[in-house]
C-alpha positions as CSV (number, residue, x, y, z in Angstrom):
1,M,0.0,0.0,0.0
2,R,2.9,2.4,0.8
3,K,4.2,2.1,-2.8
4,I,0.9,3.4,-4.1
5,Y,1.1,6.7,-2.3
6,P,4.0,8.1,-4.3
7,I,2.3,7.1,-7.6
8,L,-1.1,8.6,-6.5
9,S,0.6,11.9,-5.4
10,F,2.5,12.0,-8.7
11,L,-0.9,11.8,-10.5
12,I,-3.0,14.0,-8.1
13,L,-0.6,17.0,-7.5
14,P,-0.4,18.0,-11.2
15,S,-4.2,17.7,-11.5
16,L,-4.6,20.1,-8.5
17,A,-2.1,22.5,-10.0
18,M,-3.8,22.3,-13.4
19,A,-7.2,22.9,-11.7
20,D,-5.7,26.0,-10.1
21,S,-4.4,27.2,-13.4
22,C,-7.8,26.6,-15.1
23,L,-9.5,28.8,-12.5
24,L,-7.1,31.7,-13.1
25,P,-6.1,31.3,-16.8
26,E,-5.0,35.0,-17.1
27,K,-2.2,34.5,-14.6
28,N,1.2,33.2,-15.7
29,P,2.9,31.3,-12.9
30,F,6.2,33.0,-13.7
31,M,4.9,36.5,-14.0
32,G,1.3,36.8,-12.9
33,T,-0.4,39.5,-15.0
34,Y,2.8,41.6,-15.5
35,Q,4.3,42.0,-18.9
36,N,8.0,42.3,-18.0
37,Q,10.4,40.5,-15.7
38,F,13.9,41.1,-14.6
39,A,15.9,38.2,-12.9
40,F,19.3,37.6,-11.5
41,G,20.8,34.4,-10.3
42,I,24.0,32.7,-9.1
43,G,24.9,29.0,-9.3
44,Q,27.5,26.4,-8.2
45,G,29.1,24.3,-10.9
46,F,29.2,20.5,-10.9
47,D,31.5,18.2,-12.9
48,T,28.9,15.9,-14.2
49,G,27.1,17.8,-16.9
50,I,23.7,16.2,-17.1
51,L,20.4,17.0,-15.3
52,L,19.2,13.4,-14.7
53,P,20.6,11.9,-12.6
54,P,21.4,15.2,-10.8
55,P,25.0,16.4,-10.7
56,T,26.9,15.3,-7.6
57,R,30.5,16.5,-7.8
58,P,30.9,20.3,-6.9
59,V,33.8,22.1,-8.6
60,P,35.3,25.6,-8.3
61,F,33.1,26.8,-11.1
62,Y,30.3,29.4,-10.8
63,I,27.7,31.2,-12.9
64,G,26.0,34.6,-12.6
65,T,23.1,35.4,-14.8
66,I,20.9,38.4,-15.6
67,Q,17.7,37.8,-17.5
68,Y,14.9,39.8,-19.1
69,S,11.6,38.0,-19.8
70,Q,8.1,38.5,-21.3
71,P,5.1,36.3,-20.8
72,T,4.0,34.0,-23.7
73,T,2.4,30.6,-24.2
74,F,3.6,27.4,-25.6
75,F,0.7,25.4,-27.1
76,R,-1.6,27.3,-24.6
77,I,0.7,26.4,-21.7
78,P,1.8,29.5,-19.8
79,A,5.5,30.3,-20.5
80,R,8.1,33.1,-20.6
81,R,10.6,34.0,-23.3
82,S,13.9,35.4,-22.1
83,L,17.1,37.1,-23.1
84,N,20.0,35.9,-20.9
85,L,23.5,37.0,-20.2
86,S,25.6,34.7,-18.1
87,M,29.2,34.8,-16.9
88,T,30.9,31.6,-15.8
89,V,33.8,31.9,-13.4
90,G,36.4,29.2,-12.7
91,L,38.9,29.3,-9.9
92,H,41.5,26.5,-9.8
93,E,42.0,22.9,-10.9
94,K,39.9,20.0,-9.7
95,Y,39.1,16.5,-11.2
96,G,41.7,17.1,-13.9
97,W,40.1,20.3,-15.3
98,K,41.6,23.8,-15.1
99,W,38.4,25.6,-14.2
100,Q,39.9,29.1,-14.5
101,D,40.2,28.4,-18.3
102,Y,36.3,28.4,-18.6
103,S,35.6,31.9,-17.3
104,I,33.5,32.8,-20.3
105,P,30.4,35.0,-21.0
106,I,27.4,33.3,-22.6
107,A,24.5,35.1,-24.3
108,Y,21.4,33.0,-25.1
109,V,17.6,33.1,-25.6
110,T,15.3,30.7,-23.7
111,E,11.7,29.6,-23.4
112,D,10.5,28.3,-20.1
113,I,7.1,26.5,-19.8
114,A,5.1,26.1,-16.6
115,L,4.8,22.4,-15.7
116,F,2.5,23.1,-12.7
117,R,1.4,25.7,-10.3
118,Y,-0.1,25.3,-6.8
119,K,-0.8,28.5,-4.9
120,A,2.5,30.3,-4.6
121,L,4.6,27.3,-5.8
122,Y,5.4,26.5,-9.4
123,A,7.8,24.4,-11.5
124,G,9.0,25.0,-15.0
125,L,11.1,23.4,-17.7
126,G,13.2,25.4,-20.2
127,A,15.4,25.2,-23.2
128,G,17.4,27.7,-25.2
129,A,20.3,28.3,-27.5
130,G,23.1,30.9,-27.7
131,L,26.8,31.6,-28.0
132,Q,29.7,31.6,-25.6
133,A,32.5,34.0,-26.3
134,Q,35.1,31.3,-27.2
135,E,35.5,27.6,-27.8
136,N,37.4,25.7,-25.2
137,K,38.5,22.1,-24.3
138,R,35.3,21.5,-22.3
139,I,32.7,22.7,-24.9
140,G,34.4,22.7,-28.3
141,S,32.1,25.2,-30.0
142,K,30.8,28.7,-29.5
143,L,27.3,27.4,-30.1
144,V,25.7,26.2,-26.8
145,F,22.3,24.8,-25.9
146,Q,20.8,25.2,-22.5
147,F,18.3,23.1,-20.5
148,K,16.8,24.1,-17.2
149,V,14.5,22.8,-14.5
150,T,13.1,25.5,-12.2
151,F,11.2,25.4,-8.9
152,G,9.8,28.7,-7.8
153,Y,8.0,30.4,-5.0
154,N,6.0,33.7,-5.4
155,F,6.5,35.9,-2.3
156,N,3.9,38.3,-3.7
157,Y,2.8,39.6,-7.1
158,R,6.1,41.2,-7.9
159,W,8.9,39.1,-6.3
160,A,9.7,35.4,-6.5
161,A,12.6,33.1,-5.7
162,E,13.7,30.3,-8.0
163,F,15.9,27.2,-7.4
164,F,17.3,25.9,-10.7
165,I,19.3,23.1,-12.2
166,Q,20.9,24.3,-15.4
167,H,22.8,22.4,-18.2
168,F,24.9,23.8,-21.1
169,S,26.3,21.7,-23.9
170,N,26.9,21.9,-27.6
171,A,24.5,18.9,-28.3
172,N,27.4,17.0,-29.9
173,T,27.9,19.5,-32.7
174,A,31.7,19.4,-32.0
175,D,34.2,16.8,-30.9
176,E,34.5,18.1,-27.3
177,N,31.2,18.2,-25.3
178,N,31.9,17.8,-21.6
179,S,29.2,20.4,-20.8
180,Y,28.5,22.6,-17.8
181,A,26.0,21.9,-15.0
182,F,24.9,24.3,-12.2
183,Y,22.6,24.3,-9.2
184,G,21.6,27.8,-8.4
185,L,19.2,30.3,-6.8
186,G,17.7,33.3,-8.5
187,F,15.2,36.1,-7.7
188,T,12.7,37.6,-10.2
189,Y,11.0,41.0,-10.2
190,N,7.8,41.6,-12.2
191,Y,6.8,45.0,-13.5
């Protein structure tokens, strides 16, 4: 019987969240009724560059991001479209990588869709593409693709906090594709 509870909660919670979204269709979980959003975030780098299973080996590699977003929909699912500017900062050597060699700015566009919303909590999934300033031994191309999982909490109509897991790679478009992975925390402001 105990094995059934996680399965039922996996099925019931999204239904409750969708019911909440259906009652308030004009509200976007990321932005409410506002048309603009500014966000900033910081993250800790991990050596394993994939989202699932989650990264587990922290490294001296960090990311700082500023983001401007506007609300949109993706096949009628509430979403946000964003312009992002990130800076990766590496400090020293660990696990055979010289992390200071990967202090590189990245500019990219993303689309995040709302997976569910329940009261002040929400979750999203995002993807995007962009360019990093230079090729390197870790990601052997300037072209990068980004994937992101977000869990957020709306403090009020204007402010929210978001925990994220973020992945950058070149999607095997070059010989080197060791990717970047980050856990991070961000804050959004709607206006």
